KOLGU-4560 file (N, C-alpha, C; in nm, 3 decimals, padded with zeros to 5 digits):
<recs>
<n_xx: 02.769 n_yy: 00.087 n_zz: 01.606 ca_xx: 02.841 ca_yy: 00.121 ca_zz: 01.727 c_xx: 02.777 c_yy: 00.242 c_zz: 01.793 mol: A seq: 1 type: THR>
<n_xx: 02.792 n_yy: 00.250 n_zz: 01.920 ca_xx: 02.736 ca_yy: 00.363 ca_zz: 01.994 c_xx: 02.824 c_yy: 00.486 c_zz: 01.985 mol: A seq: 2 type: ALA>
<n_xx: 02.944 n_yy: 00.469 n_zz: 01.934 ca_xx: 03.036 ca_yy: 00.581 ca_zz: 01.927 c_xx: 03.018 c_yy: 00.656 c_zz: 01.796 mol: A seq: 3 type: GLU>
<n_xx: 02.994 n_yy: 00.784 n_zz: 01.806 ca_xx: 02.967 ca_yy: 00.865 ca_zz: 01.688 c_xx: 03.075 c_yy: 00.970 c_zz: 01.666 mol: A seq: 4 type: ALA>
<n_xx: 03.196 n_yy: 00.938 n_zz: 01.704 ca_xx: 03.303 ca_yy: 01.035 ca_zz: 01.689 c_xx: 03.332 c_yy: 01.057 c_zz: 01.541 mol: A seq: 5 type: LYS>
<n_xx: 03.347 n_yy: 01.181 n_zz: 01.506 ca_xx: 03.370 ca_yy: 01.220 ca_zz: 01.367 c_xx: 03.488 c_yy: 01.144 c_zz: 01.305 mol: A seq: 6 type: ARG>
<n_xx: 03.596 n_yy: 01.129 n_zz: 01.379 ca_xx: 03.714 ca_yy: 01.062 ca_zz: 01.326 c_xx: 03.684 c_yy: 00.917 c_zz: 01.290 mol: A seq: 7 type: GLU>
<n_xx: 03.603 n_yy: 00.851 n_zz: 01.371 ca_xx: 03.570 ca_yy: 00.711 ca_zz: 01.345 c_xx: 03.485 c_yy: 00.698 c_zz: 01.219 mol: A seq: 8 type: GLN>
<n_xx: 03.393 n_yy: 00.792 n_zz: 01.200 ca_xx: 03.309 ca_yy: 00.789 ca_zz: 01.081 c_xx: 03.393 c_yy: 00.813 c_zz: 00.957 mol: A seq: 9 type: ILE>
<n_xx: 03.484 n_yy: 00.908 n_zz: 00.963 ca_xx: 03.572 ca_yy: 00.937 ca_zz: 00.850 c_xx: 03.659 c_yy: 00.816 c_zz: 00.819 mol: A seq: 10 type: ILE>
<n_xx: 03.716 n_yy: 00.755 n_zz: 00.920 ca_xx: 03.800 ca_yy: 00.637 ca_zz: 00.898 c_xx: 03.720 c_yy: 00.523 c_zz: 00.836 mol: A seq: 11 type: ARG>
<n_xx: 03.599 n_yy: 00.501 n_zz: 00.886 ca_xx: 03.514 ca_yy: 00.396 ca_zz: 00.831 c_xx: 03.486 c_yy: 00.421 c_zz: 00.683 mol: A seq: 12 type: ALA>
<n_xx: 03.457 n_yy: 00.546 n_zz: 00.648 ca_xx: 03.430 ca_yy: 00.580 ca_zz: 00.508 c_xx: 03.553 c_yy: 00.555 c_zz: 00.422 mol: A seq: 13 type: ALA>
<n_xx: 03.670 n_yy: 00.590 n_zz: 00.472 ca_xx: 03.794 ca_yy: 00.567 ca_zz: 00.397 c_xx: 03.821 c_yy: 00.418 c_zz: 00.378 mol: A seq: 14 type: LYS>
<n_xx: 03.776 n_yy: 00.336 n_zz: 00.471 ca_xx: 03.796 ca_yy: 00.192 ca_zz: 00.464 c_xx: 03.690 c_yy: 00.123 c_zz: 00.378 mol: A seq: 15 type: GLU>
<n_xx: 03.594 n_yy: 00.201 n_zz: 00.327 ca_xx: 03.494 ca_yy: 00.145 ca_zz: 00.237 c_xx: 03.358 c_yy: 00.117 c_zz: 00.299 mol: A seq: 16 type: GLY>
<n_xx: 03.341 n_yy: 00.155 n_zz: 00.424 ca_xx: 03.212 ca_yy: 00.135 ca_zz: 00.489 c_xx: 03.115 c_yy: 00.237 c_zz: 00.432 mol: A seq: 17 type: VAL>
<n_xx: 02.993 n_yy: 00.192 n_zz: 00.401 ca_xx: 02.890 ca_yy: 00.286 ca_zz: 00.361 c_xx: 02.762 c_yy: 00.252 c_zz: 00.435 mol: A seq: 18 type: ASN>
<n_xx: 02.675 n_yy: 00.348 n_zz: 00.448 ca_xx: 02.552 ca_yy: 00.325 ca_zz: 00.522 c_xx: 02.570 c_yy: 00.326 c_zz: 00.672 mol: A seq: 19 type: GLY>
<n_xx: 02.671 n_yy: 00.395 n_zz: 00.718 ca_xx: 02.701 ca_yy: 00.404 ca_zz: 00.861 c_xx: 02.583 c_yy: 00.466 c_zz: 00.933 mol: A seq: 20 type: TYR>
<n_xx: 02.537 n_yy: 00.403 n_zz: 01.039 ca_xx: 02.425 ca_yy: 00.454 ca_zz: 01.118 c_xx: 02.475 c_yy: 00.488 c_zz: 01.257 mol: A seq: 21 type: ILE>
<n_xx: 02.449 n_yy: 00.611 n_zz: 01.298 ca_xx: 02.490 ca_yy: 00.657 ca_zz: 01.430 c_xx: 02.374 c_yy: 00.639 c_zz: 01.527 mol: A seq: 22 type: VAL>
<n_xx: 02.403 n_yy: 00.580 n_zz: 01.644 ca_xx: 02.300 ca_yy: 00.563 ca_zz: 01.747 c_xx: 02.275 c_yy: 00.695 c_zz: 01.816 mol: A seq: 23 type: LYS>
<n_xx: 02.158 n_yy: 00.724 n_zz: 01.862 ca_xx: 02.037 ca_yy: 00.643 ca_zz: 01.847 c_xx: 01.977 c_yy: 00.662 c_zz: 01.707 mol: A seq: 24 type: PRO>
<n_xx: 01.914 n_yy: 00.558 n_zz: 01.657 ca_xx: 01.845 ca_yy: 00.567 ca_zz: 01.529 c_xx: 01.707 c_yy: 00.504 c_zz: 01.545 mol: A seq: 25 type: PHE>
<n_xx: 01.620 n_yy: 00.532 n_zz: 01.450 ca_xx: 01.485 ca_yy: 00.478 ca_zz: 01.459 c_xx: 01.461 c_yy: 00.376 c_zz: 01.346 mol: A seq: 26 type: ASN>
<n_xx: 01.347 n_yy: 00.316 n_zz: 01.348 ca_xx: 01.314 ca_yy: 00.214 ca_zz: 01.250 c_xx: 01.314 c_yy: 00.267 c_zz: 01.107 mol: A seq: 27 type: GLY>
<n_xx: 01.269 n_yy: 00.390 n_zz: 01.088 ca_xx: 01.265 ca_yy: 00.448 ca_zz: 00.954 c_xx: 01.406 c_yy: 00.466 c_zz: 00.898 mol: A seq: 28 type: ALA>
<n_xx: 01.499 n_yy: 00.507 n_zz: 00.981 ca_xx: 01.638 ca_yy: 00.522 ca_zz: 00.937 c_xx: 01.697 c_yy: 00.387 c_zz: 00.898 mol: A seq: 29 type: THR>
<n_xx: 01.675 n_yy: 00.287 n_zz: 00.981 ca_xx: 01.726 ca_yy: 00.154 ca_zz: 00.953 c_xx: 01.667 c_yy: 00.099 c_zz: 00.824 mol: A seq: 30 type: LEU>
<n_xx: 01.537 n_yy: 00.113 n_zz: 00.805 ca_xx: 01.471 ca_yy: 00.064 ca_zz: 00.684 c_xx: 01.527 c_yy: 00.134 c_zz: 00.561 mol: A seq: 31 type: LYS>
<n_xx: 01.548 n_yy: 00.264 n_zz: 00.571 ca_xx: 01.603 ca_yy: 00.340 ca_zz: 00.459 c_xx: 01.741 c_yy: 00.288 c_zz: 00.419 mol: A seq: 32 type: SER>
<n_xx: 01.825 n_yy: 00.263 n_zz: 00.517 ca_xx: 01.960 ca_yy: 00.212 ca_zz: 00.489 c_xx: 01.953 c_yy: 00.073 c_zz: 00.425 mol: A seq: 33 type: LYS>
<n_xx: 01.867 n_yy: -00.013 n_zz: 00.477 ca_xx: 01.852 ca_yy: -00.148 ca_zz: 00.423 c_xx: 01.798 c_yy: -00.142 c_zz: 00.280 mol: A seq: 34 type: ILE>
<n_xx: 01.699 n_yy: -00.057 n_zz: 00.256 ca_xx: 01.644 ca_yy: -00.042 ca_zz: 00.121 c_xx: 01.752 c_yy: 00.001 c_zz: 00.022 mol: A seq: 35 type: ASP>
<n_xx: 01.838 n_yy: 00.094 n_zz: 00.062 ca_xx: 01.946 ca_yy: 00.140 ca_zz: -00.026 c_xx: 02.044 c_yy: 00.028 c_zz: -00.057 mol: A seq: 36 type: LYS>
<n_xx: 02.072 n_yy: -00.056 n_zz: 00.041 ca_xx: 02.161 ca_yy: -00.170 ca_zz: 00.018 c_xx: 02.101 c_yy: -00.264 c_zz: -00.085 mol: A seq: 37 type: ILE>
<n_xx: 01.973 n_yy: -00.296 n_zz: -00.070 ca_xx: 01.907 ca_yy: -00.385 ca_zz: -00.166 c_xx: 01.901 c_yy: -00.324 c_zz: -00.305 mol: A seq: 38 type: PHE>
<n_xx: 01.888 n_yy: -00.192 n_zz: -00.316 ca_xx: 01.890 ca_yy: -00.126 ca_zz: -00.447 c_xx: 02.026 c_yy: -00.144 c_zz: -00.514 mol: A seq: 39 type: GLU>
<n_xx: 02.133 n_yy: -00.135 n_zz: -00.436 ca_xx: 02.268 ca_yy: -00.149 ca_zz: -00.491 c_xx: 02.297 c_yy: -00.290 c_zz: -00.538 mol: A seq: 40 type: ARG>
<n_xx: 02.252 n_yy: -00.389 n_zz: -00.462 ca_xx: 02.283 ca_yy: -00.528 ca_zz: -00.498 c_xx: 02.184 c_yy: -00.585 c_zz: -00.598 mol: A seq: 41 type: VAL>
<n_xx: 02.072 n_yy: -00.514 n_zz: -00.616 ca_xx: 01.973 ca_yy: -00.542 ca_zz: -00.716 c_xx: 01.911 c_yy: -00.673 c_zz: -00.720 mol: A seq: 42 type: GLY>
</recs>
C-alpha cells in the first residue's frame, strides 16, 4: 500500500502481517523481503 501511516503498520503487525514494505521501495528491498519469506518456508 502507498499509505505508510504508523498506526496502519502497527495494526498490520498485530494482525500477523510480516515483511511489510512501505512505498517507495527499490528492487533490493523487495528481493530481501522475498528471500526472507523463502527462508522461513524452507
